[in-house]
N, C-alpha and C positions, 0 to 999 in steps of 0.2 A: 501358576502359583498353586501351592498345595493348600487344600482346605479339608476340614472335617477330620475323618479317621486317619488319613495319611499324615497330616501335620501332628496329630496327637501321638501317633505311633512313633514318629521321628523324635518327638520331644521325650517320650518315655524311654526310647533307646538311648538317647543322650544322657538322660538322668541316670539310667542303669549303669552306663559306662563310667560316669563320674563316681557313683557310689562304689562300683567295683574297684576303681582306681584307688579311692580312699581306703577301702578295706584291705586291699593288697598292700598298699603303702604301710598301713598300721601293722599288718601281719609280718611284713618283711622287717620293719623296725623292731618288733618284739622278738622275732626269731634271731636277728642279728645281735640283739642285746643278750640273748641266751647263749649264742655262740661265743661272743666276746667274753662273757662271764665264765663260761665253762672252760675255755682254753687259755685266756690271757688275764682276765680280771682278778683272779685269785693270787697270781704269782707276782709279788712285789719285791722279793728279795734278790739282790745281786749275789752271784757266786764268786768266791775268791779262790783262785788257784793257790794251794798251799806252797807249791814250789816256786812259782814266779811272782806271786802276790798280785796277779793281774785280775781285774774285775771283769766279769762277763754277765750277760743276762740283762734283765731278769728272765727273759724267755729263752727256751731251748729251740733248736732248729725243728725238731719233730713237732713241737708244740705249735709253732708258727705255721708250719705246713698243714697240719691238721685243721687249724683255725681257718686257713685260707681255703682249703677244700670245702669245709662246712659252709663258709661264707658264700662261695661260688654256687654251691648247691641251693642254698636258700634263695639267692638272687635269681638263679635260673628258674626255679619253681615259680617264684613270683612273676618273673618276666614272661612266663608262658601265658599268664592271665592278664597282666597289665604292665607292659614293658616300661613305659615311662615312669610309672610309680616305683617299680622295683629298681630301676636304674638310678633314681634319685634317693630313695629311702635307704638303700643299702649303704652307699658311701657316706651319706650324712650321718646315719646312726653310728656306724663304725668309727668314723673320724671324731664324732662328739665323745664317744666313750673313751677312745684312746687319748684324746686331748685332756679329758677330765682326769684320767690316770696320770698322765705325764705332768700336768700342771700342778697336781697336788703331791707329787713325789718329793719327799723332803731332801733327797739327794740330787735333785734336778739341777742342771747347769743353766737353765733359762732358755735353752734352745728349742723347747717343745713347739713353739709356733712353726718353726721350719719343718720339724718332724710332722706336724699336723698337716701342713701343705703336701708333703710327700705321701703321707697316708691317704689323704683325700685324692690325690692324683692316682695312686696305685689302686685304690679300691674303686675309683671311677672307671678306670680302664678295665679292670677285672669285671665290674658290673656290666659294662657294655658288652663285653665278650660273653659273659654268662647269659645275659638277656637274649642275645642273638642265638646262642645255643639252645636255650629254653624254648624260644619261639620256633626254631627249626624242628626240635623234637616234638613239640606240641602239634605242629602242622603235619609232621610225618605220622604221628599217632592217629590224628583225626582222619587222615587220608586212608590209612590202613583199616581203621574201623569202618569207614564208609564203603570200602571195597568188600568187606565181609558181608 
């Protein structure tokens, strides 16, 4: 049984890990909100093709791809420090913001809850992959730094 300094040290490490996870979760949430606002949050208007009269949008392909890349970078960076926090905070924040946009769209057809589930699934899969990549890169960087 641990006593004295060893038990205190273990408790302090656990407390630091919890605080780090909370801070990373908050940072990832804030960064995902900025990414969403920068790429998708401002674009609310559907485009109408003048020839066919077909509605598209509101987002363009390049816009969504850029948002996805930025999202993955944010989650990967957070995942390098606190993988569980980043893997949860990223998808929850993105899905919440997307759902808020979709639910308040005056032209919505009421199917946004299905879209929200798909967004949650997609951002969760992406977050897990990004966290794995972030952890691998962080491990490799630490190993290289130790070798110098």
